[in-house]
C-alpha positions in Angstrom: -1.9 18.5 11.2 1.3 16.5 11.7 0.4 14.1 8.8 0.1 17.1 6.4 3.5 18.4 7.5 5.1 15.0 7.0 3.7 14.8 3.5 5.1 18.2 2.7 8.5 17.0 3.9 8.2 13.8 2.0 7.6 15.6 -1.3 10.5 17.9 -0.6 13.0 15.2 0.7 16.3 15.6 -1.1 17.6 12.1 -0.6 16.2 8.6 -0.8 17.3 8.0 2.8 15.6 11.1 4.2 12.4 10.3 2.2 12.4 6.7 3.6 12.6 8.0 7.2 9.7 10.4 6.6 7.7 7.6 4.9 8.2 5.5 8.0 7.0 8.3 10.2 3.9 8.6 8.0 3.3 4.9 8.2 3.5 5.1 12.0 1.0 7.9 12.1 -1.4 5.9 9.8 -1.2 2.9 12.1 -2.1 5.0 15.1 -5.4 6.1 13.6 -7.3 3.1 15.0 -7.8 2.0 18.5 -6.2 -0.6 20.7 -8.4 -3.5 19.4 -7.3 -2.7 15.8 -3.7 -2.6 16.9 -4.0 -5.9 18.7 -5.6 -7.5 15.5 -2.8 -6.1 13.3 -0.2 -7.5 15.7 -1.9 -10.9 15.8 -2.0 -11.1 12.1 1.7 -10.1 11.8 2.7 -12.7 14.4 0.6 -15.3 12.5 2.3 -14.4 9.2 5.7 -14.8 10.8 4.7 -18.2 12.0 3.3 -19.0 8.5 -0.2 -19.4 9.9 -2.0 -17.7 7.0 -5.5 -18.8 8.1 -5.1 -17.0 11.5 -3.8 -13.9 9.8 -6.7 -13.9 7.3 -9.2 -14.2 10.2 -7.5 -11.4 12.1 -7.6 -9.1 9.1 -11.3 -10.1 8.3 -12.2 -9.2 11.9 -10.3 -5.9 11.6 -12.1 -5.0 8.4 -15.5 -5.7 10.1 -14.6 -3.7 13.3 -12.9 -0.8 11.5 -14.3 -0.7 8.0 -12.9 2.8 7.4 -9.4 2.0 8.5 -7.4 1.9 5.3 -4.5 0.0 7.0 -6.8 -3.0 7.5 -7.6 -3.1 3.8 -4.0 -2.7 2.7 -2.7 -5.4 5.1 -5.4 -7.7 3.8 -4.4 -6.9 0.2 -0.7 -7.6 0.9 -1.6 -11.0 2.4 -3.9 -11.8 -0.5 -1.3 -10.8 -3.1 1.3 -12.9 -1.3 -1.2 -15.8 -1.6 -1.8 -15.1 -5.3 -5.4 -13.8 -4.7 -5.0 -10.8 -6.9 -8.8 -10.3 -7.3 -9.3 -9.7 -3.6 -6.1 -7.7 -3.5 -7.5 -5.3 -6.2 -10.8 -4.9 -4.4 -9.1 -4.3 -1.0 -6.7 -1.8 -2.5 -9.4 0.1 -4.3 -11.2 0.3 -1.0 -8.1 1.6 0.7 -7.3 4.3 -1.8 -11.0 5.4 -1.6 -10.8 5.6 2.1 -7.4 7.5 2.1 -6.2 8.7 -1.2 -2.7 9.5 0.3 -1.8 5.9 0.9 1.3 5.7 -1.4 1.8 2.1 -0.2 -1.7 1.2 -1.5 -1.1 2.9 -4.8 2.1 1.1 -5.3 0.7 -2.3 -4.5 -2.4 -1.4 -6.7 0.0 -0.8 -9.5 1.5 -4.2 -9.0 -1.9 -5.9 -8.9 -3.0 -4.0 -12.1 0.2 -5.2 -13.8 -0.7 -8.7 -12.9 -4.1 -8.2 -14.4 -2.3 -6.8 -17.6 -3.9 -3.4 -17.1 -0.7 -1.7 -17.8 -2.0 1.9 -18.4 -4.0 1.7 -15.1 -0.9 0.4 -13.4 1.2 3.3 -14.7 -1.5 5.7 -13.3 -1.4 4.0 -9.9 2.4 4.3 -9.8 2.0 8.0 -10.8 -0.4 8.5 -7.9 2.2 6.9 -5.5 5.0 9.1 -6.9 2.9 12.3 -6.6 2.8 11.6 -2.9 6.2 10.0 -2.4 8.4 11.1 -5.3 11.4 9.0 -4.2 9.4 5.8 -3.5 11.9 3.1 -4.6 9.4 0.4 -5.7 7.1 2.8 -7.5 9.9 4.5 -9.3 11.5 1.2 -10.4 8.1 -0.3 -11.5 7.1 2.8 -13.4 10.4 2.9 -15.3 10.2 -0.8 -16.1 6.6 -0.5 -17.2 7.3 2.6 -19.3 10.2 0.7 -21.1 7.9 -2.2 -21.7 5.1 0.0 -23.1 7.5 1.9 -25.3 8.8 -1.3 -26.7 5.3 -2.4 -27.7 4.6 0.8 -29.5 7.6 0.5 -31.8 
């Protein structure tokens, strides 16, 4: 499968730039997994977010989760919007659903790490970042967050 090949290439990427290109290819393949209706709802939500119409974006994502409950992209997009609005409880629930549906979603693992940090579950956050980095070793946000969190945790143990 093409997705498996892209993950193999992502783990083997020798530069951050090459890894980012491959990660974008993987994200494109993920988005193509649902049908035209799902794509339309994703586009509507994105347009609404750009227009700062959060209520419309939330409705589009809610419809998408109902129509395509097994589409991890719907849960991740919903979690990103919830996190941006400060609704970390829903973000955690949605991200847990996303990684249950597709354990290779490095974007979900990274955002889950962030949400867990907000909940002060630092060890769990570190584990989420490790999951992201196992899939995408050069993930810039996961690498930076893991390093920052490890420094903070090391400082507490002294």
